[in-house]
Each structure stands twice: as structure tokens, then as C-alpha cells.
N, C-alpha and C positions, 0 to 999 in steps of 0.2 A: 254771404252779407255777414258783418260782424254784428255782435250783440248790441253794441252801440247804434249803430245804424238801424236796428229794430226798434229803437226809442228815439225817434227824432224829437226836435223841439216841440214842445206841446203834447207831447206823449204822455200817457197815463203813469210814467216811471215812479214819480214822487207821490202821487196819489196812490198809487197800487202800494208802495212801501208803507204808507200811513195805514192801510187797512191790513196789512199782513202783521204790523206791529200789534194792532188791536187782536188780532186772531192769535198772534203768538202769546200775548198777555193772558187771554182766556185759557189758552191750551194748558200753560203752566199754573194757572190757578188750579184748575182741575186736578192736574198731576200732584202738586205740591201740597194740596189740601187731602187728597185720598192717601197719600204714601205714609205720611205720618200718622194719619189716622188708623190705617191698617196696623200700623205697629203698635199703637195703643191699644186697639182690639185684640192683637195678639197677646200683649202683655195682661189684658184683662181676661183672657182665656187661659192664662198661665202656660202658654208656649214656652219650651225651654229656650234659654238664650242661644244655643247653639243654632237652633232652627230660625232665628231672626236673620241670620245670613242667608238661609235658603229662601226666605220670604223676599229679602232684598233681590236676590239673584232671580227669581221668578219674574220680575219686572222685564228682564232682558233675555230670558231663554228662547222664547218663541221669535221675539223680534231679531234676535241674533240670526236666525235661519231666513228672516223675510227682508232683511236690510237691503241686500243687492237687488233682490227682485223688485222691492219698492222703488229703488233707484230707476231700474229699466222701465218700470211702469210710469214713472214721473216723467222721464223723457220721451216716452211713447205716446202717453195718453193725456199728459198735462198735468200741471201741479194743482189745479183746483179739484180734480176728481179724486185725487189721493189725499189731499187735506179733508174732503168732504167724508171719505170713508173713515179717516182717523178721528174726526170730530164725533161721528156716530158710535165708534167703538169706546171713545173715551166717556160718553154718556151711558153707555151700556155697562161700563165698569162700576160707575157708581150705584146702578141699579143692582148689579150683581152682588156687591159689598153689602148693600142695604138689605137685600133678601136672603143672601147665603152666606154672609160674613160672620155667622155664629160658630162656625167650625174652621179648623186650620185649612182643610181642602177647600172651602169656600173663599177664604182669604186669598189663597194662592190663585184660583182661578180668577177672582176678580182683579188681582195684580197682573195675572198675564194678559189679559183683556187691555187693562190700562196701559201696559207696556206696548202692545201692539198698536194702539190708537195714537199714543204718544208718537212711536216711530214713524207711522204714516204722515201725520200732521208736520212734524218738523223735517222730514225728508222734503216734502212739498214746500214748505216755508222757505227752507235753505236755497232750494233750487230756485224759488221764484225771486229771493233776494238777488242770488248771483246773475239771473237773466234779466235783472230789472236795473242794476246798478251799472254805471259806467266803471270801467276798469280803475280809473283814478279815485273812485270813491268807494272800493270795497272795503278798506280798513274801517271806515265810519259807518258804511251800510250795514256791516255785521256787527260793528259795535253798538249801533242804535237798535238792530234786531235783537241782540243778545241781551241789551238794556231792557227792552220790552219783556224778554223771557224772565230776567231778574225781578222785574216788576210784578210779574205773576208769581215768581217763586217767593216774593215778599208777602203778597196779598194772601195766598193760601195758608201758610202757617199762621199768619195774623189772625185769619178768620177762626182759628181753633180757639184764641184767646177770647172771641166774642160769642161763639157758640157754648163753651164749656171749659174755661181754662182755670178755673178756681181750684179744682181738685187735681190730684196727681193723675188721675185717668179721666180725660173729657168724655162728654156725650157722643160716642162715635156714631151712633145710630144717626142722630141729627146731622153729623157732618156727612154723612153718606148722601143724604137727602138733599143737603144744601149744594154739594158738588153735583149732583145728578141735575139740579136745575140750571147750575151755571153751564153745564154741559149742553142743555137745550139751547141755551144763548150761543154758545159756540157754534152749534149746528146752523142756525139761522145766521150767523155771521159768515160762516163759510159758504152757505148756499148764495148769499148776496155777492160773493166776491167774482169779478171777472177778469180773467187774465187776458193780455192782449194775445191775438190769433198768431201773431208772427213768433213770438217767443216760444209757443207751444210747436209750431212748425219747424222751427231750427232744432229744438230737441228731439223731436222725432225723426228728422231726416239725417242726423250724423251717425255714422258708423265708426267703428273702432274698437269699441268694447273696452273690457277692463284692462287688456294688455296694455292700452296706451297709458292708462292711469298708473299701472303697477310699475312702469319704467320711469316714472318721474323721480328725479334725485331728492334724497331727503324724506322720501315719502314714510318709511317704515318708522324713524325718529318722531316725526311729526304725529303719527298714528299712536305710537306709545305716549307720548305727551298728552295727548288729547284723552285717550282713555283713562290713564292714571288720574288726571285732574277730574274727570267726570265721576270716576269712582269714588273719589275722596269727597265730592258733594253728595253722592248717594249715601256714603257711609255716615256723613253728619245727620242726614235724615232719619237714618235708622238707629244710630247708636247715640246720637245726643239725647234723644228720648229716654233710652235706655239707661244712660249715664245720669240723667235727671232722676229716675226712678230708683237707681242704685243710691244716690245721695240724698233722696228725699226732696227734691226741687220741685216746685209746683210747675204743672204743665203750662200755665201761663207764661212763666218765665223762660221756659225751653222755647216756647212758641216764639217769645220776644227774641231770644238767640237767633233762631232759625230767620226770623225776619230781618234783623240787624245783618246776619250773614249776606243774604240776599240783596239788601239795601246797599251795602258796601260793594258787591259785585257790580251793583248798578252804576255807581260812581265811577269805577274804573272802567267800565265798558263805554259809558257816556263820552269820556274822554279818551278813547282809544285812537282816535285818529291823530290826536296831538301829541300823545304819547309815542307813537310809532315814529312820528316825524321828529321827535326830540331824541329819541333812544334808539330807534332802529329795532326790527323786529325780534331778532336773536337776541341782543341785550335785554330787551324787555321781558322777553319769555323767560330767560334765566333768572333774571331778579324776582319776578313774581311767583315762579315755582318754588323757587328757594324760600321766599317768605311764606308760601303756602305749608313747605314742610315744617319749619320752625313753629309755625302758628299751631299745626296740628299737634305736634309733639307737646307744646305748652297746655294745649287744651287737656291732654290725658293726665297732667298733675294736678295734684290738690290746689284750688284756686278759690278765692273769694268770689262772690258775685260779680263785683266790680271787675276782678282780674279776668274772669270768664268773658265778660262782655267785651273788654278791650282787645282780648285774644280773639275772639270770634270775629271782631270788625277787620282785624289785619288779615285773618284767613279769607274773609270774603274778598277784600281787595286783592289778594294773590289769585285766589280760585277764579276771580272774574275774566281774566285776560286770555288763559289758555284755549277756551273754546273759539271766540271770534277771531283770534290770531290764527288758528289752524283752518278755519274756514276761509278766510281772506287769502290765505296762501294757496288753497286748493282752488278757489275761484280764479285767482290769477294764473295758476299753471294748467289748468284743464280746458280743453276746447269747449266753447259755448254748448254745443250739442250733447256734451258728456257731463254736464254740471250736476245732473240729477244722480249719475252714477257716481260721480266723484264724493258728493255729499253722502251718499248711501254707504260708500267704502269706508269713509270716516266713520260713519255710524255703526258699521259693522265692527270695527276696531273698538268703538266705545261700548258695544253691547258684550263683545268678548270680555272686556275688562269688567264690565258691570256683572258679569256672571262669574268670572275667576276670582276676583278680588274680594268681593262680599263673602263668597263661599269660603275662602281661605281665611279670612278674618274671622269668620264664623266658628271655624276651629279653634282660633286663638280665643275668642271670647269664652268657650267652655272652660278654659283654664284660668285666663286672667280678667276676664269681665270687659266691659265697654271701654274702660281707660286703656287697657292693654292694646284694644282695637285701634284706637286712635294713634297710639304711638307706632303700632305696625304700619298704619296707613301713611304716618310721616315718613318713615323709611322708604315706602313706595315712591312718595313725592321726591325724595331724595335722589333715587335711581332716575327719575324724570328729569330732575335739574341736571344730571349728568348727560342725559340724553340731549337735552338743550344746548349744552356747552359744545357738543360734538357737531351741532348743525353748521351748515356753511354760512359764512358771513353775509348780510343782506344785500340784495341790490339796493340801490338809492330808493327810499319811499317814494311811491307815486304821488304827485301832487294832489293834495286835497283841496277841493273847490267847495 
């Protein structure tokens, strides 16, 4: 039975997607509220700049080891159970940061739990979207899914402004408590989620394993692009606040920039289906990754507040496309019963990049500061642009209905 036949007319596919969008939004609100707050707490504790890269990498260290097993668990036990475990861990991370975040070790522990909860949540979400959408709707479905993620990424930093954005260091203790409360809402939302039994049964019954996925043409290039783009988003979360602290910019202005970055990504993701139909996946990927590289490089230069704002908007437009395009490519290429593992393989590459790239740029930060980190990240995005140019030409885009 195909994935499409598992969701006949009148099936809960569209309703399920709507609930998943809410779940995705709340997941990202918690994550993108806690991660900048942890950076501000580290700055408050006078943690050396080189260690900020280690703090960023701690978000991905344990999830790097658990990414593939989480995909296997999703295919075997169902998306809801994995998402529920992730929701509980996200809530727990807020509690850990609120109670143990007064030391560098406590910040690292809370960030590790946060990264693990985020991993479980997004693996389950992405597999659920892939198993719920019709093949001709993958670009739009993942565009909307990542649009919801960007909405959460915009709300999270925006809450920093509301909670304590007047000074250069906000009230991080209150931020941790607010994130914990939002996490409780996320757990309740996930508990109420009901996946179609047929979609779970298909995922559990298909064999073939990772060898089938590793033989997909163009897989390595797609994973490289995905991990570099995601690492670039991570670096803006960690080093944009550090850049603001270096230049004496208010935390509220930095929170605004992070929000604008996410809103710009929302715009490009909302129209992803139309953009793919207009330009094709390969050309769109090349254009947006190149735009991200140029914008990231410009952000490391001395700019006025207005100039920084304009550059961050362009950066968000470019960074918003890479993730949903690679998700749609995997969903189209992977067999229905292996889609949880396909998404987890992509996340393994992402987590590897999140460990390696921030750690490397942390060494750069010790010598040249936050601005130098942004320039180094721009160089990594330029490499990803080259990888996108080497990808095979698109098949004709599937009709979007």
C-alpha cells in the first residue's frame, strides 16, 4: 500500500498537518528561547568566548549519537511516542537551566537535554509530515512545516524582549521559567495528538535499513548543504548576541534581529512550493545558499543598525530554504516505511555539523571575536553553494495542488 492510499479522501491528513504545525511552533519557541538565554547566562557568568562554541556544540553532541536510533524508533513505534518523549525532555531542560544554570556545567547539561528533546521532537514531526502529505505536496507540506518552525523561532527570541530586553543582559532566570511553562503546554499538545494507525503500521513493517538510503544519488551533497545551513542558523543564535555584547548593542535590538531573521525565513518557506515550481530545486538551492553566504559575510563587517537589519533579513530569506528543500528531496526519494530513518539520517548530518562547525569557529573566536566567526561561517556557506552547483538537475517539479 502506498503512503497516499493510507490517507484516502476524508482522512485526517490535513487536520493532522495542522496539529503538527502547532506542535512544531511550540517546539521551536522553547528551543529558540532557551538557547540565546543560555548564551546570555554564560556571558553573565563571564564564560570565555572560546567556550561559547563548546556551549553551542553541546546542543548536538548527544543527539548526534541518538539521531539514527530515534529514526528507527519512529518507524517502529510511531511518531507520537517519539514526539512525546521529546516534549518532556524540552520541558525538563528549562527546569535544569533554571535550577542548575548558575554554573558552566549546569548550562552544558541543560543544553544537552534541550538538544536531545529537540531531536526527538523534530524526527517525529518530519516523519509524520512525510507520511501524511501526498507526494505531489511534499514541497508545500515541508514549506509549511518549516514555516511553523520559523514562527516558533521568531516568537522565542521575541519573548526575550518582553521578559527583559532593556539591558545588554536580560533576566535569564525568568526566561528559563517562561520556557518551562511553554514546555508544559507542548507536552499537553503532543499528548492530544493522534496519528493514523495505518501510517505507523507501514513505517514499522518495511525493512531495508540505512543501506537503501545511503545508495540514494546526491545524498552526500544534500546532507552537506543541510548541515552547513543549519549550523549557520545556530551560529547566529550564539554569536549574534556575542557580537551585540562586543559592540554595546541592547539585548532587545539583538532579539529583534533574531526575530527578523526568523520572520524572513518564514516568508521564503511559505512560498516554497511556488518558488520550486518557478525556479526548480537545484537553481533555488544555489541562489539561496549564495545569498546566505554574502549576507553572513556582510554581517561581520561594521554596519549601522539599519544596515544590520537589512542584512539579517536577506540572511533569513536565504537560510530559510535549505532545510525544507532537503526534507522534500528525502521524502520523495525514500520508501514510505523508511522515512523516519531518512529524516534521522539527515539530522545526523545536521548534528555533526552543529558539533564540528561551532567548535571550529569557537577557536576562531578566541583570536578574532564574534565578527570573525561570522566571516568564517560565510566561507562555509560558500562551500555549500559549490556543493549545490554540483547537484544533478531537477526532475520536473511535482504538481502542487
